[in-house]
C-alpha positions as CSV (number, residue, x, y, z in Angstrom):
1,M,-12.1,-1.9,-10.5
2,H,-16.0,-0.4,-10.2
3,V,-17.2,2.6,-8.8
4,T,-20.7,3.9,-8.7
5,V,-21.5,7.5,-9.0
6,R,-24.6,8.3,-6.5
7,D,-26.7,11.3,-8.0
8,N,-24.0,13.1,-9.9
9,N,-21.5,13.3,-7.3
10,V,-19.0,12.8,-9.0
11,D,-15.9,14.5,-6.2
12,Q,-17.0,11.2,-4.0
13,A,-17.0,8.2,-6.9
14,L,-14.1,10.0,-6.9
15,K,-12.3,9.1,-3.0
16,V,-14.0,6.0,-2.8
17,L,-11.9,5.3,-6.1
18,K,-8.8,6.7,-4.5
19,K,-9.4,4.7,-1.7
20,K,-9.4,1.2,-3.6
21,M,-6.8,1.6,-5.9
22,Q,-4.6,2.9,-2.7
23,R,-6.1,-0.7,-1.0
24,E,-5.3,-2.6,-3.9
25,G,-1.5,-1.3,-4.2
26,V,-2.0,0.5,-7.8
27,F,0.0,4.2,-6.8
28,R,3.0,1.9,-5.4
29,E,3.3,-0.3,-7.8
30,M,2.2,2.7,-10.7
31,K,4.8,4.8,-8.6
32,L,7.4,1.3,-9.1
33,R,7.5,1.3,-12.4
34,R,8.6,4.6,-13.9
35,S,12.1,3.4,-13.6
36,Y,14.0,0.6,-14.0
37,E,14.4,-1.8,-10.5
38,K,18.1,-3.6,-10.8
39,P,17.1,-7.2,-10.2
40,S,20.0,-6.8,-6.7
41,E,17.8,-3.5,-5.5
42,K,14.4,-5.3,-5.9
43,K,15.8,-8.0,-3.2
44,A,17.2,-5.9,-1.0
45,R,13.9,-2.8,-1.2
46,E,12.4,-6.6,-0.6
47,K,13.9,-8.0,2.2
48,A,13.6,-4.0,4.0
49,E,10.3,-3.9,3.7
50,A,10.3,-7.4,4.8
51,V,12.2,-6.7,7.9
52,R,10.4,-3.3,8.1
53,R,7.5,-5.8,8.4
54,A,7.8,-8.1,11.4
55,R,9.8,-5.6,13.9
56,K,6.3,-3.6,13.7
57,L,4.3,-7.1,13.8
58,E,6.4,-7.0,17.3
59,R,5.9,-3.8,18.3
60,K,2.1,-4.8,18.3
61,R,2.7,-7.8,20.0
62,L,4.3,-6.2,22.6
63,E,1.8,-3.4,22.8
64,R,-1.2,-6.1,23.5
65,E,0.5,-8.0,25.7
66,G,1.4,-4.8,27.9
67,F,5.1,-5.1,28.3
């Protein structure tokens, strides 16, 4: 990952870096790696996330179609 600092504006560069890291999922991965997650817990979490994504897509699809 690369961020350019322009005109010694470090605050702006930090803001850009944080946004890039958020988009890449770095913060989320760091949070998950703080403690051990049992394989069964990981499987349940991933399944719940998939269900959440599917419901969100369905809601957006229905909203677009006007239901």
